[in-house]
Legacy VTK file of the C-alpha trace (Angstrom):
# vtk DataFile Version 3.0
C-alpha trace
ASCII
DATASET POLYDATA
POINTS 319 float
-7.761 28.070 50.202
-6.979 30.244 53.031
-9.298 32.906 51.961
-12.204 30.369 51.402
-12.057 29.202 54.714
-11.912 32.693 56.130
-15.187 33.399 53.801
-16.836 30.436 55.123
-15.806 30.582 58.806
-15.826 34.144 59.261
-19.285 34.492 60.891
-17.946 32.114 63.671
-14.633 33.487 64.432
-16.324 37.006 64.712
-18.777 35.749 67.279
-15.970 34.228 69.001
-14.018 37.538 68.985
-17.154 39.420 70.194
-17.652 36.846 73.239
-14.038 37.348 73.905
-13.440 40.812 73.437
-16.684 41.919 75.356
-15.542 39.471 78.314
-12.048 41.436 78.243
-13.711 45.188 78.443
-16.224 43.778 81.196
-13.345 42.401 83.177
-11.256 45.381 82.654
-14.064 47.856 83.771
-14.663 45.484 86.631
-11.198 45.847 87.734
-11.443 49.641 87.475
-14.328 49.898 89.384
-13.355 47.906 92.254
-9.768 49.589 92.468
-11.838 53.131 92.040
-14.155 52.147 94.890
-11.606 50.611 97.245
-9.489 53.964 96.677
-12.607 56.101 97.719
-12.987 54.192 100.810
-9.198 54.259 101.865
-9.391 50.493 102.070
-6.461 49.698 99.123
-4.704 47.405 101.208
-7.658 45.153 100.774
-6.932 44.698 97.316
-3.226 43.907 97.906
-2.560 42.353 101.256
-4.111 38.986 102.167
-3.473 39.692 105.765
-5.892 42.569 105.745
-9.352 41.165 107.143
-12.010 42.942 104.780
-14.808 41.327 105.788
-15.911 43.050 108.621
-18.034 45.931 109.375
-17.605 49.420 108.134
-16.245 50.703 104.870
-14.276 47.682 104.281
-17.294 45.377 104.427
-19.047 47.832 102.186
-16.458 47.090 99.243
-16.588 43.370 100.254
-20.483 43.304 99.510
-20.295 45.519 96.665
-18.900 43.064 94.235
-19.487 39.966 95.817
-22.252 39.581 93.462
-19.820 39.851 90.418
-16.980 37.918 90.971
-18.929 34.668 91.522
-20.578 34.696 87.919
-17.463 36.204 86.248
-15.354 33.193 87.347
-18.204 30.945 86.302
-18.370 32.600 82.822
-14.653 32.617 82.316
-14.766 28.611 83.054
-17.379 28.029 80.533
-16.331 30.816 77.782
-13.278 28.859 76.673
-14.691 25.570 75.546
-18.148 27.663 74.028
-15.651 29.565 71.771
-13.633 26.456 70.845
-17.045 24.903 69.938
-18.462 27.657 68.221
-15.314 27.791 65.600
-15.404 23.939 65.272
-19.028 22.916 64.642
-19.406 24.403 61.758
-16.169 23.948 59.960
-16.989 20.464 58.538
-20.553 19.956 59.455
-21.856 22.852 57.525
-19.948 21.651 54.533
-21.740 18.335 54.322
-25.156 19.922 55.024
-25.071 22.194 52.250
-22.979 19.593 49.891
-20.072 22.253 49.120
-17.669 19.673 50.067
-18.186 17.948 46.886
-17.021 21.011 44.819
-13.932 21.561 47.034
-12.782 17.629 46.960
-13.522 16.984 43.459
-10.872 19.892 42.350
-6.898 20.147 42.625
-7.244 20.544 46.329
-6.257 17.595 48.336
-8.429 15.874 50.855
-5.531 16.473 53.626
-4.810 20.405 52.469
-8.733 20.987 52.606
-8.862 19.400 56.191
-5.414 21.065 57.482
-6.176 24.658 56.279
-9.551 24.715 57.417
-8.437 23.855 60.959
-5.164 25.898 60.887
-7.170 29.020 59.624
-10.084 28.289 62.336
-7.795 27.225 65.026
-4.816 29.403 65.487
-6.742 32.764 65.902
-9.170 31.127 68.193
-6.176 29.704 70.448
-4.213 33.031 70.464
-7.276 35.198 71.256
-8.155 32.679 74.257
-4.534 32.863 75.641
-5.062 36.919 75.226
-8.274 36.920 77.383
-6.326 34.503 80.008
-3.893 37.455 80.494
-6.384 40.046 80.811
-8.626 37.766 83.080
-5.615 37.225 85.348
-4.676 40.991 85.443
-8.379 41.840 85.979
-9.276 39.623 88.468
-6.099 39.694 90.487
-7.638 42.265 92.995
-10.715 40.030 93.499
-8.582 37.296 94.299
-6.983 38.808 97.179
-10.477 40.574 98.378
-12.142 37.238 98.447
-9.321 34.921 99.597
-9.019 32.769 95.948
-6.044 31.324 95.287
-4.595 30.124 91.809
-4.363 26.414 92.730
-7.861 25.975 93.829
-10.677 24.294 91.663
-12.148 26.950 89.256
-9.469 29.562 89.617
-6.926 26.890 88.433
-9.083 26.513 85.304
-9.319 30.118 84.758
-5.224 30.941 84.629
-2.176 29.780 83.045
-2.378 27.500 79.979
-5.401 25.632 80.808
-8.087 27.452 78.974
-6.091 27.038 75.798
-6.211 23.344 76.420
-10.017 23.306 77.089
-10.903 25.538 73.869
-8.310 23.328 72.006
-10.213 19.839 72.884
-13.667 21.387 72.163
-12.373 22.513 68.725
-11.345 19.181 68.392
-14.367 17.313 69.293
-16.585 19.670 67.436
-14.310 19.382 64.132
-14.170 15.654 64.589
-17.803 15.378 65.163
-18.691 17.376 62.135
-16.747 15.274 59.813
-18.491 11.912 61.539
-22.074 13.130 62.037
-22.365 15.607 58.901
-24.898 17.743 61.119
-24.447 20.983 62.917
-26.849 20.292 65.576
-26.030 16.775 66.615
-22.293 17.942 66.302
-22.841 20.938 69.092
-24.855 18.234 71.342
-21.800 15.613 71.370
-19.210 18.557 71.777
-21.110 19.553 74.878
-21.511 15.869 76.205
-17.842 14.808 75.115
-16.200 17.881 76.544
-18.071 17.494 80.037
-17.194 13.645 79.880
-13.386 14.428 79.501
-13.731 17.218 82.156
-15.255 14.720 84.880
-13.380 11.661 84.039
-9.646 13.081 83.283
-9.376 16.773 84.558
-11.594 16.513 87.583
-8.895 13.972 88.859
-5.795 16.718 88.257
-5.006 17.028 91.934
-4.100 13.446 92.119
-1.668 13.542 89.178
1.249 14.402 91.549
1.878 13.331 95.062
0.479 15.099 97.863
2.003 16.972 100.982
1.153 16.313 104.449
0.628 18.635 107.374
0.002 17.762 110.881
-1.197 19.620 113.940
-1.326 18.254 117.599
-4.848 17.732 118.021
-4.878 19.785 121.429
-3.222 22.583 119.649
-6.131 24.451 118.181
-9.278 23.223 115.951
-7.626 24.438 112.848
-7.616 20.881 111.619
-11.321 21.478 110.682
-10.666 24.677 108.869
-10.908 23.560 104.950
-7.802 25.387 104.028
-4.687 23.828 104.762
-2.850 27.379 104.389
-2.361 29.758 101.860
-2.335 28.616 98.378
-2.858 25.158 98.976
-5.428 22.372 97.806
-6.941 19.999 100.671
-7.217 16.529 99.444
-7.850 14.561 102.689
-8.372 15.215 106.441
-8.123 12.672 109.197
-6.281 11.513 112.795
-3.156 9.986 113.494
-2.559 7.792 116.530
0.896 7.816 118.476
2.535 5.476 115.990
1.582 7.614 112.893
-0.983 5.004 111.719
-4.193 7.147 110.010
-7.732 7.075 111.767
-10.525 7.694 109.237
-12.565 10.596 110.441
-15.781 9.022 108.943
-15.326 6.231 111.566
-14.446 8.338 114.586
-17.466 10.600 113.685
-20.131 7.614 113.780
-18.814 6.373 116.976
-18.901 9.589 118.567
-21.532 10.238 121.359
-19.955 13.461 122.438
-20.595 17.353 121.019
-16.795 17.654 120.957
-15.086 15.917 118.222
-11.524 16.088 119.939
-13.048 13.942 122.700
-13.899 11.425 120.490
-10.740 11.499 118.437
-8.869 11.358 121.509
-10.823 8.339 122.835
-10.192 6.553 119.353
-6.381 6.976 120.142
-5.753 9.997 117.880
-2.761 12.601 118.903
-2.859 14.772 116.028
-4.620 15.831 112.918
-3.007 15.231 109.342
-4.088 17.040 106.147
-3.077 16.046 102.632
-2.944 18.987 100.151
-1.235 20.211 96.942
0.787 23.133 97.628
0.858 26.132 95.335
4.504 24.903 94.125
2.760 22.178 92.105
0.403 24.606 90.210
2.569 24.497 87.173
3.294 21.053 87.098
-0.415 20.555 87.422
-0.894 22.892 84.541
1.413 21.150 82.215
0.072 17.698 82.751
-3.430 18.393 82.684
-2.776 20.866 79.545
-0.752 17.874 77.944
-3.693 15.457 78.264
-5.784 17.818 76.614
-3.377 18.088 73.674
-2.974 14.522 73.479
-6.602 14.187 73.461
-7.329 16.733 70.652
-4.867 15.113 68.664
-6.327 11.805 68.728
-9.785 13.418 68.240
-8.787 15.399 65.063
-6.662 12.121 63.773
-9.874 9.966 64.060
-11.750 12.849 61.967
-9.308 12.663 59.571
-9.419 8.923 58.920
-12.923 9.399 58.300
-12.333 12.152 55.874
-10.677 9.481 53.396
-14.057 7.695 53.131
-15.997 10.669 52.147
-16.310 13.143 49.122
LINES 1 320
319 0 1 2 3 4 5 6 7 8 9 10 11 12 13 14 15 16 17 18 19 20 21 22 23 24 25 26 27 28 29 30 31 32 33 34 35 36 37 38 39 40 41 42 43 44 45 46 47 48 49 50 51 52 53 54 55 56 57 58 59 60 61 62 63 64 65 66 67 68 69 70 71 72 73 74 75 76 77 78 79 80 81 82 83 84 85 86 87 88 89 90 91 92 93 94 95 96 97 98 99 100 101 102 103 104 105 106 107 108 109 110 111 112 113 114 115 116 117 118 119 120 121 122 123 124 125 126 127 128 129 130 131 132 133 134 135 136 137 138 139 140 141 142 143 144 145 146 147 148 149 150 151 152 153 154 155 156 157 158 159 160 161 162 163 164 165 166 167 168 169 170 171 172 173 174 175 176 177 178 179 180 181 182 183 184 185 186 187 188 189 190 191 192 193 194 195 196 197 198 199 200 201 202 203 204 205 206 207 208 209 210 211 212 213 214 215 216 217 218 219 220 221 222 223 224 225 226 227 228 229 230 231 232 233 234 235 236 237 238 239 240 241 242 243 244 245 246 247 248 249 250 251 252 253 254 255 256 257 258 259 260 261 262 263 264 265 266 267 268 269 270 271 272 273 274 275 276 277 278 279 280 281 282 283 284 285 286 287 288 289 290 291 292 293 294 295 296 297 298 299 300 301 302 303 304 305 306 307 308 309 310 311 312 313 314 315 316 317 318
């Protein structure tokens, strides 16, 4: 049975391997090119020390600009790659069987429906998840100097999705939706459409709110100290969640309300007139990175299990 599944799925698995392997090679080459260019320019510190400003003029700025057009698209591609691979692996697993009516032969033999279903999932899913995990490790290594040069932090949106165990969870969910949709819809094209829509819905409804899963920390600055409060960064490796003013009693004053009533060009004047004495900022610190990774990935696993179980229930009524 295992060999039969491999024969049916080898094209999809080889395509997944090509996408993941090709991406890994590009990332490794990009890191080598970046570190080599930094060495030639004598600005290697730009890739290892966040305190070094590499955005000013001269050779440091040349390095900053040279790879600026690569790092953005590369991170975006990595974000979509995991669910794409999961969808490719799962879309044809069962849908193609029903389109070609080959499931009749398999399910009318000595092989049970459960074995047919479980073997197909295991043989296809395990190598895909292992490969995605491997690419995530390669990407973390390859993009590390880019993260320093362009001041990216692992707790921030997008970077958070590219690291840790979350890419594996994304691939798992996409595979589960595709596999279950294939059993329910029995059409490859419809399965792909449902997978894309379903994964996107889950991301924006469940995953997008991940920074609210744990209580935020709060940082305050005196209003007259500096205007650092309007900086979107609350500090290295933090994720801003909310920003506003505090009065002398510690009560929060909404920024939008102050802004609407502000008649001055200096917001600090209006904030002071509104009774503000300090600025507060709620944020998710870097210390919450792994707990948030664990919670979000656990949600992906539970949703994937429920989705696969729904497909399994459908399997009981088909031949």
